[in-house]
C-alpha positions as CSV (number, residue, x, y, z in Angstrom):
1,M,-87.0,-152.7,-98.5
2,I,-85.5,-156.2,-99.3
3,Y,-82.6,-155.4,-97.0
4,M,-84.9,-154.4,-94.2
5,A,-86.9,-157.6,-94.7
6,F,-83.7,-159.7,-94.6
7,R,-82.5,-158.1,-91.4
8,T,-85.9,-158.7,-89.8
9,V,-85.8,-162.4,-90.8
10,L,-82.3,-162.7,-89.3
11,R,-83.3,-160.9,-86.1
12,N,-86.4,-163.1,-85.7
13,L,-84.3,-166.2,-86.3
14,F,-81.9,-165.1,-83.6
15,R,-84.8,-164.5,-81.2
16,F,-86.2,-167.9,-81.9
17,C,-82.8,-169.5,-81.1
18,C,-82.9,-167.5,-77.8
19,F,-86.3,-168.8,-77.0
20,I,-85.1,-172.4,-77.6
21,A,-82.1,-171.7,-75.3
22,T,-84.4,-170.6,-72.5
23,L,-86.5,-173.8,-72.8
24,L,-83.4,-175.9,-72.6
25,R,-82.1,-174.1,-69.5
26,P,-85.1,-172.6,-67.8
27,G,-84.3,-169.8,-65.4
28,H,-80.6,-169.6,-66.4
29,Y,-81.0,-166.6,-68.7
30,R,-83.2,-164.6,-66.4
31,I,-80.6,-163.9,-63.8
32,S,-77.3,-161.9,-63.8
33,H,-74.1,-163.9,-64.5
34,V,-70.7,-162.7,-63.3
35,Q,-69.0,-163.4,-66.6
36,E,-69.2,-160.4,-68.8
37,G,-66.0,-158.9,-67.4
38,D,-64.1,-155.9,-68.7
39,S,-64.4,-155.7,-72.5
40,D,-60.8,-154.3,-72.7
41,V,-59.3,-157.6,-71.6
42,R,-61.6,-160.6,-71.7
43,F,-64.8,-160.0,-73.7
44,G,-64.8,-163.5,-75.2
45,P,-67.3,-165.4,-77.5
46,R,-69.4,-166.5,-74.5
47,D,-69.7,-162.9,-73.3
48,I,-70.6,-161.7,-76.8
49,C,-73.4,-164.3,-77.1
50,W,-74.7,-163.3,-73.6
51,W,-74.6,-159.6,-74.6
52,L,-76.5,-160.2,-77.8
53,Y,-79.1,-162.3,-75.9
54,K,-79.8,-159.3,-73.6
55,Y,-79.7,-156.8,-76.4
56,Y,-82.1,-158.4,-78.8
57,Y,-84.1,-160.8,-76.8
58,R,-84.6,-160.3,-73.1
59,Q,-83.0,-158.0,-70.5
60,V,-82.0,-159.4,-67.1
61,E,-84.4,-158.3,-64.3
62,L,-83.3,-160.7,-61.6
63,P,-80.0,-160.1,-59.6
64,E,-77.0,-162.2,-59.1
65,P,-78.1,-165.2,-57.1
66,G,-77.0,-166.1,-53.6
67,Q,-76.1,-162.5,-52.5
68,G,-79.5,-161.2,-51.2
69,I,-79.2,-158.2,-53.5
70,A,-82.9,-157.9,-54.2
71,E,-83.7,-158.1,-50.5
72,Y,-81.0,-155.5,-49.7
73,F,-82.4,-152.9,-52.1
74,A,-86.0,-153.7,-51.2
75,A,-85.1,-152.7,-47.6
76,Q,-83.7,-149.4,-48.7
77,K,-85.8,-146.4,-47.7
78,P,-83.6,-143.4,-48.5
79,D,-84.1,-140.6,-46.0
80,F,-81.7,-137.7,-46.0
81,S,-83.2,-135.9,-43.1
82,L,-80.7,-133.5,-41.5
83,P,-79.3,-134.5,-38.1
84,A,-80.6,-133.0,-34.9
85,G,-78.8,-129.7,-34.1
86,F,-78.1,-128.8,-37.7
87,I,-78.5,-125.1,-38.4
88,P,-79.2,-124.7,-42.1
89,G,-77.6,-122.1,-44.4
90,E,-77.4,-122.1,-48.2
91,A,-78.8,-124.9,-50.4
92,A,-78.1,-126.1,-53.9
93,R,-79.7,-128.7,-56.1
94,V,-78.0,-131.1,-58.6
95,A,-80.1,-132.9,-61.3
96,A,-78.6,-135.8,-63.2
97,G,-79.4,-137.7,-66.4
98,G,-78.0,-140.8,-68.0
99,D,-76.2,-141.5,-71.2
100,I,-76.4,-139.2,-74.2
101,L,-75.8,-141.6,-77.1
102,V,-75.6,-141.1,-80.8
103,S,-78.5,-142.6,-82.8
104,C,-79.9,-142.2,-86.3
105,H,-83.3,-141.9,-84.6
106,I,-82.3,-138.8,-82.6
107,R,-81.6,-135.7,-84.8
108,G,-81.9,-132.0,-84.6
109,D,-85.1,-132.0,-86.8
110,N,-87.2,-134.5,-84.6
111,T,-86.4,-133.2,-81.1
112,A,-88.5,-130.0,-81.1
113,H,-90.5,-131.4,-78.1
114,L,-87.6,-133.4,-76.6
115,W,-87.9,-131.8,-73.1
116,D,-91.5,-130.6,-73.0
117,D,-92.6,-133.1,-70.4
118,V,-89.6,-132.9,-68.0
119,E,-87.9,-129.5,-68.5
120,D,-89.5,-127.7,-65.6
121,Y,-88.2,-130.5,-63.3
122,F,-84.9,-131.4,-64.9
123,F,-83.6,-127.9,-65.7
124,N,-84.9,-126.3,-62.5
125,A,-81.6,-127.1,-60.7
126,D,-78.4,-125.2,-60.0
127,I,-76.5,-127.9,-61.9
128,T,-77.8,-130.4,-64.4
129,C,-75.4,-133.0,-65.5
130,A,-75.3,-136.0,-67.9
131,N,-72.8,-138.4,-69.6
132,L,-71.8,-137.5,-73.1
133,E,-71.3,-141.0,-74.4
134,S,-69.9,-140.3,-77.9
135,P,-67.4,-137.9,-79.4
136,I,-68.6,-134.7,-81.1
137,A,-66.0,-134.0,-83.7
138,P,-67.6,-131.7,-86.3
139,S,-64.8,-132.2,-88.9
140,Q,-65.6,-136.0,-89.0
141,P,-68.7,-137.7,-90.3
142,F,-71.7,-138.3,-88.2
143,T,-71.7,-142.0,-87.2
144,A,-74.5,-143.8,-85.3
145,L,-74.6,-147.3,-84.0
146,P,-74.0,-149.7,-87.0
147,K,-76.5,-152.3,-88.1
148,N,-74.0,-154.9,-87.3
149,L,-72.9,-154.4,-83.7
150,L,-70.0,-156.9,-84.0
151,I,-68.0,-154.5,-86.1
152,P,-65.8,-151.8,-84.4
153,L,-67.8,-148.8,-83.1
154,R,-66.8,-145.4,-84.5
155,L,-69.5,-143.2,-82.9
156,N,-69.6,-139.5,-83.6
157,N,-72.6,-137.3,-82.6
158,S,-73.9,-134.1,-84.1
159,P,-73.6,-130.6,-82.9
160,A,-77.4,-130.2,-83.4
161,V,-78.1,-133.0,-80.9
162,F,-75.7,-131.5,-78.4
163,D,-77.3,-128.1,-78.8
164,A,-80.7,-129.5,-78.1
165,C,-79.3,-130.7,-74.7
166,W,-77.1,-127.7,-73.9
167,R,-79.7,-125.1,-74.8
168,N,-77.2,-122.3,-74.6
169,G,-76.4,-123.3,-71.0
170,R,-80.0,-123.3,-69.9
171,G,-80.3,-127.1,-70.3
172,I,-77.7,-129.7,-69.3
173,N,-74.8,-127.5,-68.1
174,F,-72.2,-130.1,-67.0
175,F,-70.9,-133.1,-68.9
176,S,-68.9,-136.2,-67.9
177,T,-66.9,-137.5,-70.9
178,A,-65.1,-140.6,-69.5
179,N,-66.9,-143.6,-71.0
180,N,-66.2,-146.6,-73.3
181,H,-66.7,-144.5,-76.5
182,A,-64.3,-141.7,-75.5
183,L,-61.7,-142.9,-78.1
184,D,-64.1,-144.1,-80.8
185,R,-62.7,-141.3,-83.0
186,D,-59.2,-141.8,-81.7
187,E,-57.1,-139.1,-80.0
188,S,-58.0,-136.5,-82.7
189,G,-61.7,-137.0,-82.1
190,L,-61.3,-136.8,-78.4
191,L,-59.4,-133.5,-78.6
192,E,-61.8,-132.1,-81.1
193,T,-64.7,-133.0,-78.7
194,L,-63.0,-131.0,-75.9
195,D,-62.5,-128.1,-78.2
196,F,-66.1,-128.2,-79.2
197,L,-67.3,-128.3,-75.6
198,D,-65.1,-125.4,-74.8
199,S,-66.4,-123.4,-77.8
200,R,-69.9,-123.8,-76.4
201,G,-68.8,-122.8,-72.9
202,A,-69.8,-126.3,-71.6
203,P,-67.9,-127.4,-68.5
204,H,-66.8,-131.1,-68.5
205,T,-64.6,-133.7,-66.8
206,G,-63.3,-137.2,-67.6
207,T,-61.1,-136.5,-70.6
208,A,-58.2,-134.1,-71.0
209,R,-55.6,-132.6,-73.3
210,S,-52.7,-132.8,-70.7
211,K,-51.7,-134.1,-67.3
212,A,-52.3,-130.6,-65.8
213,E,-55.8,-130.5,-67.2
214,Q,-56.6,-134.0,-65.9
215,E,-55.4,-133.0,-62.4
216,D,-57.4,-129.7,-62.5
217,I,-60.6,-131.1,-60.9
218,P,-63.6,-128.9,-61.9
219,V,-65.4,-127.4,-58.9
220,L,-68.6,-125.5,-59.5
221,E,-69.8,-123.1,-56.8
222,R,-73.5,-122.7,-56.4
223,N,-75.0,-120.6,-53.5
224,G,-71.8,-120.8,-51.6
225,I,-71.5,-124.6,-52.0
226,R,-68.4,-125.9,-53.8
227,I,-69.2,-129.1,-55.8
228,A,-66.4,-131.1,-57.4
229,F,-67.0,-133.5,-60.3
230,I,-64.8,-136.5,-61.3
231,S,-65.5,-139.0,-64.0
232,W,-64.0,-142.4,-64.7
233,T,-64.7,-145.3,-67.1
234,F,-64.1,-149.0,-66.8
235,S,-63.5,-149.6,-70.5
236,L,-62.4,-148.0,-73.8
237,N,-63.9,-150.8,-76.0
238,G,-60.5,-152.3,-76.6
239,K,-59.0,-149.0,-77.7
240,K,-55.5,-148.3,-76.4
241,I,-54.5,-144.9,-75.0
242,P,-51.3,-143.7,-76.7
243,P,-48.2,-144.4,-74.5
244,G,-47.4,-141.5,-72.3
245,K,-50.8,-139.9,-72.8
246,E,-52.7,-141.7,-70.1
247,Y,-54.2,-138.3,-69.1
248,L,-56.5,-138.4,-72.2
249,V,-59.1,-140.5,-70.5
250,N,-59.7,-141.3,-66.8
251,H,-59.6,-145.1,-67.2
252,L,-59.6,-147.8,-64.6
253,R,-60.8,-151.4,-64.9
254,L,-63.6,-150.8,-62.4
255,N,-65.4,-154.0,-63.6
256,M,-62.5,-156.2,-62.5
257,P,-62.3,-157.7,-59.0
258,G,-59.5,-156.2,-57.0
259,C,-59.3,-152.9,-59.0
260,D,-57.0,-150.5,-57.2
261,I,-58.8,-147.2,-57.0
262,W,-55.8,-145.1,-55.9
263,P,-56.1,-142.7,-58.9
264,I,-59.7,-141.9,-57.9
265,K,-58.6,-141.4,-54.3
266,D,-55.9,-139.0,-55.6
267,Q,-58.5,-136.9,-57.4
268,I,-60.7,-136.9,-54.3
269,R,-57.7,-135.6,-52.3
270,V,-57.1,-132.8,-54.8
271,A,-60.8,-131.8,-54.7
272,K,-61.0,-131.8,-51.0
273,E,-57.6,-130.4,-50.0
274,K,-56.5,-128.2,-52.9
275,K,-59.9,-127.1,-54.3
276,N,-61.8,-126.9,-51.0
277,A,-64.7,-128.8,-52.3
278,D,-67.7,-129.3,-49.9
279,I,-69.1,-132.2,-52.0
280,V,-67.6,-134.7,-54.4
281,I,-69.7,-136.2,-57.1
282,A,-68.3,-139.1,-59.1
283,C,-69.7,-140.0,-62.6
284,L,-68.8,-143.6,-63.1
285,H,-69.1,-145.6,-66.3
286,W,-69.3,-149.1,-64.9
287,G,-71.5,-152.2,-64.6
288,L,-73.1,-154.8,-66.8
289,E,-75.4,-153.7,-69.7
290,F,-79.1,-154.5,-69.9
291,E,-79.4,-155.6,-66.3
292,S,-81.7,-154.2,-63.6
293,Y,-79.4,-154.8,-60.6
294,P,-75.7,-154.4,-60.0
295,I,-73.8,-157.5,-59.0
296,Q,-72.2,-157.6,-55.6
297,H,-68.8,-156.4,-56.9
298,F,-70.2,-153.0,-57.8
299,I,-72.1,-152.7,-54.5
300,D,-68.8,-153.3,-52.6
301,L,-66.9,-151.0,-54.9
302,G,-69.5,-148.2,-54.4
303,H,-69.1,-148.5,-50.7
304,E,-65.4,-148.4,-50.9
305,L,-65.5,-145.2,-53.1
306,L,-67.8,-143.4,-50.6
307,E,-65.6,-144.4,-47.7
308,A,-62.7,-142.8,-49.7
309,G,-64.5,-139.5,-49.6
310,I,-67.1,-139.4,-52.4
311,D,-70.5,-138.1,-51.5
312,V,-72.6,-139.0,-54.6
313,I,-72.0,-141.7,-57.3
314,I,-73.9,-141.2,-60.5
315,G,-73.5,-144.5,-62.4
316,N,-74.2,-145.2,-66.1
317,H,-73.4,-147.7,-68.9
318,A,-76.1,-150.3,-68.1
319,H,-78.6,-148.7,-70.6
320,G,-81.3,-149.4,-68.1
321,L,-82.5,-148.3,-64.7
322,Q,-80.8,-149.8,-61.5
323,P,-81.5,-149.1,-57.8
324,V,-80.4,-146.2,-55.7
325,E,-78.8,-146.6,-52.3
326,Q,-78.3,-144.5,-49.2
327,Y,-75.0,-145.6,-47.5
328,P,-73.7,-144.2,-44.2
329,F,-70.0,-143.6,-44.0
330,T,-67.3,-141.7,-42.2
331,D,-65.8,-138.9,-44.2
332,P,-62.0,-139.6,-44.1
333,Y,-61.3,-135.9,-44.5
334,S,-63.7,-134.4,-41.9
335,G,-64.3,-137.4,-39.6
336,L,-68.0,-136.7,-39.9
337,E,-70.6,-139.4,-40.1
338,K,-72.4,-138.7,-43.4
339,Q,-75.1,-140.2,-45.6
340,G,-73.9,-141.0,-49.2
341,L,-75.9,-141.7,-52.3
342,I,-75.2,-144.3,-55.0
343,C,-77.3,-144.2,-58.2
344,Y,-76.0,-147.5,-59.8
345,A,-77.4,-146.7,-63.2
346,L,-79.8,-144.0,-64.4
347,G,-80.4,-145.6,-67.7
348,D,-80.2,-143.7,-71.0
349,L,-81.2,-140.1,-71.5
350,L,-81.0,-140.0,-75.3
351,S,-80.7,-143.3,-77.1
352,W,-82.6,-145.9,-79.1
353,H,-81.9,-149.7,-78.8
354,P,-84.0,-152.8,-79.6
355,A,-83.8,-153.8,-76.0
356,K,-87.1,-152.7,-74.5
357,N,-85.9,-151.9,-71.0
358,T,-83.6,-149.2,-72.4
359,R,-86.7,-147.0,-72.8
360,L,-86.7,-146.8,-69.0
361,G,-84.5,-144.2,-67.2
362,C,-84.5,-141.9,-64.2
363,L,-83.7,-138.3,-63.4
364,P,-82.6,-137.8,-59.8
365,K,-82.5,-134.4,-58.2
366,I,-80.3,-134.1,-55.1
367,C,-80.5,-131.3,-52.6
368,L,-77.3,-130.2,-50.8
369,Q,-77.5,-128.2,-47.6
370,K,-74.7,-126.2,-46.1
371,G,-74.9,-125.2,-42.4
372,S,-73.5,-125.6,-39.0
373,L,-73.4,-128.8,-36.9
374,N,-71.8,-128.7,-33.4
375,G,-70.0,-125.5,-34.3
376,R,-68.6,-126.9,-37.5
377,T,-69.5,-125.8,-41.1
378,V,-70.6,-128.9,-43.0
379,T,-72.5,-129.7,-46.2
380,L,-74.8,-132.7,-46.3
381,I,-77.3,-134.3,-48.7
382,S,-80.7,-133.2,-47.4
383,G,-83.1,-134.4,-50.0
384,L,-83.6,-136.7,-53.0
385,E,-86.3,-136.7,-55.6
386,L,-86.5,-139.3,-58.4
387,K,-88.5,-139.0,-61.7
388,P,-88.6,-142.2,-63.8
389,I,-88.7,-141.4,-67.5
390,Y,-89.8,-143.1,-70.7
391,L,-87.9,-142.6,-74.0
392,Y,-90.6,-142.1,-76.6
393,S,-89.9,-142.6,-80.3
394,A,-92.4,-142.5,-83.2
395,I,-90.7,-144.9,-85.7
396,R,-92.1,-146.2,-89.0
397,L,-90.0,-148.1,-91.5
398,E,-86.9,-147.3,-89.4
399,H,-87.5,-143.5,-89.6
400,C,-88.1,-141.6,-86.4
401,S,-90.3,-138.6,-86.8
402,D,-90.5,-137.6,-83.1
403,F,-88.3,-138.3,-80.1
404,R,-89.2,-137.2,-76.6
405,I,-88.3,-137.8,-73.0
406,L,-91.6,-138.3,-71.1
407,D,-92.5,-138.4,-67.4
408,L,-93.2,-142.1,-67.0
409,E,-95.7,-141.8,-64.1
410,H,-97.7,-139.0,-65.8
411,L,-97.7,-141.0,-69.1
412,A,-98.9,-144.1,-67.4
413,R,-101.7,-142.3,-65.7
414,R,-102.8,-140.8,-69.1
415,I,-102.8,-144.3,-70.6
416,V,-105.0,-145.7,-67.8
417,A,-107.4,-142.7,-68.2
418,E,-107.3,-143.0,-72.0
419,D,-106.3,-139.4,-72.3
420,M,-103.8,-139.5,-75.2
421,P,-105.1,-137.1,-77.9
422,D,-101.7,-135.6,-78.6
423,L,-99.5,-138.7,-78.4
424,P,-100.3,-141.6,-80.7
425,L,-99.3,-144.8,-78.8
426,G,-100.4,-148.2,-80.1
427,K,-101.6,-151.0,-77.8
428,T,-98.2,-152.6,-77.7
429,Q,-96.5,-149.4,-76.7
430,K,-99.0,-148.7,-74.0
431,R,-98.5,-152.1,-72.5
432,E,-94.8,-151.5,-72.6
433,V,-95.2,-148.2,-70.7
434,L,-97.2,-149.9,-68.0
435,R,-94.8,-152.8,-67.7
436,L,-91.9,-150.3,-67.4
437,R,-93.7,-148.4,-64.7
438,A,-94.1,-151.6,-62.7
439,L,-90.4,-152.4,-63.3
440,S,-89.3,-148.9,-62.1
441,K,-91.3,-149.3,-58.9
442,K,-89.7,-152.7,-58.3
443,I,-86.2,-151.4,-58.9
444,L,-86.5,-148.1,-56.9
445,H,-88.8,-149.7,-54.4
446,G,-88.9,-147.5,-51.3
447,A,-87.0,-144.6,-52.9
448,R,-89.1,-141.4,-53.1
449,Q,-90.6,-140.9,-56.5
450,E,-92.6,-137.7,-55.9
451,A,-91.8,-134.1,-55.3
452,S,-89.7,-133.4,-52.2
453,A,-90.0,-130.3,-50.0
454,Y,-86.4,-129.1,-49.9
């Protein structure tokens, strides 16, 4: 109890210092700053202070100034209507979730109702994917985020939490594994994680045991549609891949200006030309944490990746919701004019952080339609549905007795109607839910947030 009280005093003192800083430089800390950089090479003291400010005090909800980013996304009205003359054939749906993080507040014994509110939507897809953002090495100790986030991270999740997500293949049934925590348990933990996933029969991409495995791009066929997945991360939290074993993690410094994306292009080529993929989905660990908008660098990079042949980008790492974008491009392999989709950040799927905006996430569901257009067989995105979510946790004295993923809109309506007999939310938590609903509408703006007729 004394230790908890001491930590609370320190945290409140830090927040008071942050409050004084905002008074001294009004407006400065409310907008995105292009200085965080790639933590592998230049995460200096100034970046650390900025990160701590966002993590403990206030998340950034205003975009990088001078770029017109808010206006650009406000004008987005995603519409994936099929072109005139398209003759439809088979269809498949892909649902996606954000980061699955290790936390002492998320355990096998407090997740009995984890999916109750969203499972009919989230798992009612041909493929449901998410980012596994921590090793699962059963021979090593379970390790959550430390109390002091300035010490090196050695995360290791539990098989029980994974099984609550995997649900014997009836839950999340595809995992991306390239992220900044991939080497938290070193090479042995990475390899044990791959063995664990294979023992469960869970398909995955992003980390590998060999060069041949890295180059063997997974393609899942659903209803006659071949969907390839690739996964890349911008950082390894300063960890170094052993020399000669670069295949262990798909790692490119995506956060750095001028990043050469040729390794991603090479995987796209393999997926398209050797694996005959109809659609390529890229799961990217990129961006700046605790911010509601991508900076211009990531918008430009997203466009470049689609123009290289990717159809859908599912972004993560921000630990908060960011916009979605429909982007027209010419497929370099087919020459077709296509409509691509970029989800810059879905937020977390399973996590707990002090940062309030990390409670907000989103579950997109993407419809893919195969058919004929002008005598050619093509596969196009034909629909998009978005479901904002709220990560609910019942915590008292740092012990979480219940963790759930809730439909944010449904929850907000219940709060307004005062219909909450089964879910004890205090006044502060109710205000938080309504604020996050307003934030989700601002971020997603014109994107469809209700059921789509596929």
